[in-house]
N, C-alpha and C positions, 0 to 999 in steps of 0.2 A: 948371661943372666938377663932376665926380663926386668924392665923398669917397673915403677909402681903401677898398681891397678888403676884403671880409669873407669868412669861411668860410661857405659855404652848403651845405645838405643836398642831395645829389643821388645817385640810384641806390643808396641805402642806405649811402653813404659820405660823408665830408666832403671837399669839394674847394675849394681856393683856391690861387692862385699869382699872381705878378706879371703874368702874361700875359693871363689871362681870368678871368671871374667867372660863376658860375651864379646867376641870380636867379629868384625865384618869378615865374611869369607872372601878370599882372593879369587874365587871362581865365579863370582857373580852375586846373585841375591842370597840372602840368608846370613846366618851367623855360625860361628864355631864356638863351642864352649871350651874354655881352658881351665883345667883343674889339676893342681899338683904337677904341672909340667906336661900333662897329657892333653890331647885334643879330642873332642867329641863332636859328633854330628847329630842333628836332631832327628828323632824317629818321627813317626806319623803324628804323635802327640806333641804339643808344645812343651810338655813337662818332662818328656823322656828323651834321653840322649844315649847314644852308643859310641864306643871307642872308634876313632877314625880308622883304626886298623882292624875293624870287624871283618873285612874281606880276607884278612890274613889269619883269622881264627880267634882274635882276642874277644873275650866275653865280658869285659868291663862295661858297666852301664851306670848312668846317673839318673835319678829322679828328683825333680824340684817340686816343691809345693806350689800352689796357685799364686802365691805372692813372690815366688822366687827367692825366699829368704832361708828356707831350710833345704839342705841337700842330703840325699841318701845315695851312697855309693855301694854298688854290689859287683862282685867278680874281681878277679885279679888280672892285671896286665901280664902278658907273656912276652913283653918286649920293653926296651928302655923308652923313655919319653923322647919325642922328636927334638931336634936341635932347632931352636927358634931364635930369631933376632928381631928386636924392636928398633925401628928407625926413629930419628929425631921427631918426625911428624906423627909418631904413634902407631904406624902400621907394623904389623907383625908378619915376618916371612919365615918360611921353613928353609933351613940350610941344607 
């Protein structure tokens, strides 16, 4: 189970809410969006995100408003959420 949500830097502002969390990517620059246990990668727009399993055919997407306060989810996942682990220093790793 994941720990409490934390405020994470993103797009020059700080974003955090009860619904989603922006976490630093383990692959370098950028962030991953975490929502209801599923992970999303940013599309070409800073407000649009697609499921990290898009390459496997998942069609789930998220759209955030310009303030990052309102989230719109579309599409259904065709897979279970990834197993994630949060370390004591706050980093999240996929198991």
